[in-house]
N, C-alpha and C positions, 0 to 999 in steps of 0.2 A: 405483542409488540416486542421487538428485540431491544435490549437495553442500549442506550447511547453512552459512549465513553465520555469522560470529562473533557471539555474542549481543549484545555491546555496540554492534555496528555496525548492527544490524537493528532497525527500528522494531517489527515484529511479534514479534520474539523477546523483547521486554520487555513484552509485552502482558499486562496485568491478572493480578496474583497475588492469591490469597486468595479466589477464587470457585470454586464447583463448579457445572457447567452440565449440564442434562439437557434432551433434546428433548421429553420427555413425562413424565407422572406418572399413576399409577392414581387418585389423588385428584382429583375434579373441580375445575377451576380457575375462579376468578371471571373474568368477561370483563374485558378491559383497559378502563380508563376512556377515554372519548372526550374529547380536548382539542383546543384550537386551536393553531396554530403559536405564537402569542404566549404561550400558557399553557405550552407545552412548553419554550420558551426560558427563561421565568421559573423553571420547575422545574429545568432544567439549571443555570442560573447559581446558583440558591439551593443546590442540592446541592453544587456545586463549592466554593462559599464556606463553607457551614456544615459540611460533612463533611471537607473537605480544605484549607480556607483558601486556595483558589485563586480569584483574582479575574479572571474572564474576561469578555470581551465577545463577544456572539454576533450574527450577522445571518443572516437567511434570504433568499436571492436565488433566486427561482424554486424549483427543487427541490434547491438546494445549501445546506447548513447550515454556516456559517463559525464557527469558534471561534478567538478570539485571546487568548493568554495571555502577558502581559509578565512577565519575571522579572529580578531583580537577580543571580541566581546564574548561573555559567558553564554552558554546555551541553557543552563539550568539555574534555577534559584528556588528559594522557599517562600511560601506565602501563607498567610492565615486563611483557614477555610472560611468560606462565606456561609452565613447562616441561611438556611432554606426553610421556607414555610412547609408545614406538615411533615416535620422530620420524623414524627412517630409513625408515619405511613411509608417510610422509605422502603425501597426494595430489599427483601430479605436476601442474605447471601445464598449462593448455590449450595445444595447439600453435598456437592462433590468438590474435590481438589485435585488438580493435575500435578502430581509430583514430578513427572517426567514425560516428555513427548518429543520424539525425534523421528526423522524419516530419511530415507535414501532411495535413489533410483539406480538400479544396477541390473544388468542382464535382462532388460525388458521387463523389470518387475518393480513395482512400488513396494517398499518394505517399511512398515511403521512399527515403532516400539512405544509403548505407553504404560504408565503406572498411575492409575486413577484410584483414589480412595474416597471413602465416605467422610465428610467433614463431621468431626465430633464436638468441636468447640469453636466459638466465634469470639474474636477479640472485642471486648466491650469498652475498653478505655479509649477515648478519643483525645489525642494530643493537641488538636486544634490547628494543625498546619499540614501542608503537603508540599511536595516538589512540583514545579511547573516550569514551562518554557519561559524564557525571558521575552520581554516585548521586542527587543532588537532581533532576536532569533525568529520570532513569529513574523515580523515584518520582512526580514530577508527571505524567509522561505516562501511567504506569499508572493513576493516579487519574482522569485525563481519560477514558481508555478505559472505566473502571469507570462513570463518570457517564453516558457514552453508552449503555452496555448497560443500566444501571438505568432510565434515563429513556425511551429510545427503544424498548427491547424490551418494555416493560410499559405503554405508553400508545399508544392508537390516535389518530392525528391526523385530525381531522374534515375539514379541507380538503386542500390538496396536501401530502402527506408528503415528507420529504427522500429523495432518491435517493443523493446524494453528500454526503460530509463533507470539509471542508478544515480541518485543525487546524494552526494556526500558533503556535509557541512562540518568543518572541523574547527574547534576552539584550539588554536595553535599555542595558546598560553598555558592552558590547563591540560592539554593532551586528551581531550574528549571529543568524540564525533558521533553524529547521527548519520545513518545510511538508510535511504528509502529506495526500494525497488518496486517498480510498477509497470504494468502492461499498458502501452499507449492507448489501445482501443478501450480498455477499462476506464482510463482517465477521460477520454472523449465522452464516453457514455455517462460517466458521473457528472461531468461539467454541463452536459445538455439535459440533465435530469432524467435520463433513461435508466440509470443505475442508482438505486436507493443508497443513502449514506451507510446504513448498517452493512449492506452487502459489499459496498466498495471497501469498507474497513477490513473485511475478511480477505480481500484480494490485495491489499496494500501491505507489503512486507517491510517492517520497520525494525531497525536494530540500533543499539547504542553501544559503543565500545570506547575503551581508553587504552593509551599506549604512550610510553615515553618517546617513541620515534615519531609520534604525531606532532610533538612540540617543535615549533619553528618551521614546520613544513609548508612553505608557501605554494609549492607546485604540485603536491600530491604524490611525491616520490615514494611514499610508504605504501601506496595502494597497488595491489595486483590487479591490473585491468584485464578482465576476462569477459567473454560473451556470456550472457545469461541464457542458459538452456531452458526451454519450456518445461522439461521434466523436472529440473531443479526448482524452478519457480512454482510449479504445481505441488511438488512435495512440501515446500515450505508453507504454501498456502493451506494445504491439508492440516499441517500442524497448527497453523493459525486458527483454523476452523474448529479443531478439537478443543483448543483452549477456550475459544469463545463459547462453544456449545456447552461445555461442562463448568464454566466459571462465570459467564456473563449473560447468557441467554435468559430471557424471561420464562422460557419453556424448558423444564428440566428433562434431560434424556431419560429413557427407560432404565430400569434396574439392570437389565441385560444390555449394557451399553456397547458391547462389541458390535451389535447390529447397527447401532447409531454411527459408529466409526466407519463401518463398511458403507453406510449411506453417505457419509461425508465425502469419502473417496469417490464414490460413484457420481455424486452431484458435481464435484469439482471437475472431474474429467468431462462430464456432460456439458458444463457451462462453456468449455473451450472446444467442444467437439473433438477431444483428444482421444485417439484410438491406437496410438503407437506404443502399446504395451501389451503384454501377454497375461500377466498375473498380478495379484495383490497378495502380499503376505502381512499378516498382523501378528504381533507378539504382545500378549497381555502379560506384562512382567509380574503384576501382583498375583495373578492366578496361575502363572507359569503355563500358559496355554498359547498355542500357535494355530493360526487359521490360514489357509491358502484358497484363493478364489481365482478362477479363470475370468478373463475380461468379460466374456459373454454372460457370466453369472451375475455381474453387477447391474444388469439391466433391470432387475426386479428390486433393487435397493435405492434408497434416497427419497427426499421430499419432492423432487421435481422430475419424476419419471415421465419420459416422453417429451421433455422440454427440448426445444431446438434453440441454439444461440441466435439472437436477433441480429439482423444485418444493420450496419450503421448507414443511415441515409441522411442526406442534407449536408450543408456546410455550416460550420460554427461561425456565427456572426458576432463580432465584438463591437459594442457601442460604448464610446467614451464621451465624457463631457469635458470640454476645454473652455474655461471661462464662461461656463453656462451654456455653451453651444454644443450641439451633438456633432461628434466626429466619428463617422463610420469607417471601420477598417476592414 
C-alpha cells in the first residue's frame, strides 16, 4: 500500500467536505446547460462570493482556467504533533533521498535530471511540532473546490472548455502563496472515486512561494497568466512521481533505479495516452551517466504496461442537505 501524506500537508486531502457524489442515477437527468466561457467565469465568481464570501479573480488563458484568491488570513501555522498509537511500528524512512530532480520538455524530448543517494542516517530527535495549514485556509480551499465541482461539472461550455486549473491562494499580508495545478479530468475521476487518493496526489502539482510583490496584491497583478501545456504538466508530474517513489512509497525501488525512473516516465505518458514526443533523456548526476530512449522503447517499461486510460462516463450528481431536506443539484 502506498503511504498516505499527512492530511494538513496535502492539498487533495482537504478536498471538499459535505458533498456526496455519484457517477450515475436511475432518475433521468436534465442535460447540462450550455454556457460560454465568460458566463461560466461569472457563475464561478458569483458562487464563490455569494455562497462563501470569497472574492476571487478568474482568467481563462487558452484551455487553462486561473483562479486568484487574496486573503488577509495566514496560510501556515505550527501545531503540536498528535500522539499516535503504535508509534514503535511506524513506517521506516525510505533508504533513498532525492537530492535533486528537475525536468524539461524541449525539441520533442522529455529530459530529466536527478541526483539520488542512499540514506545513511535518519534524524532521531523529535521536536514535537510541525507546520500545518490553518483552519481558515483549509475551509477556503475546500470551498473553492466545491465551486469548481458545482459550476464546471454541471455546465457544458460551448466554446473551448478548460483542461487545466491553476488555483492561487495568496496571503497578501505576509507575501506567501500556494499554487495548485491540476487536470480537470483527473479531478472529476478523483471526486467520483474512480482515481485513488495516492494516485491523484501524484497528479496534483502543488507549489508554495513567497515574494515581496505578493504583499497587498488584491487582483493578482504579480501573476504571469499562461496556458498550461500538457508537456509541462507531465514533466512536473514525472518529477512528483520520482520524489514519491524514492521517498514516500511503501515499496522501495530497485538498486538500479534508472530503470524505475524510465518506468515512471512511461507510465505517466501512458495514463494520458500522450504520444507527442520522440525521446526521453535521463541524466543521472550522481553517477554522471546519460541515457536516451526512443518513445517506442518505453512500451516495455513501467508498472502498468498495456493500460489504456479509462473513459469518463456519467454525470456527477451533487446532493445537498438544506435544513434537513435533500436538495438535488
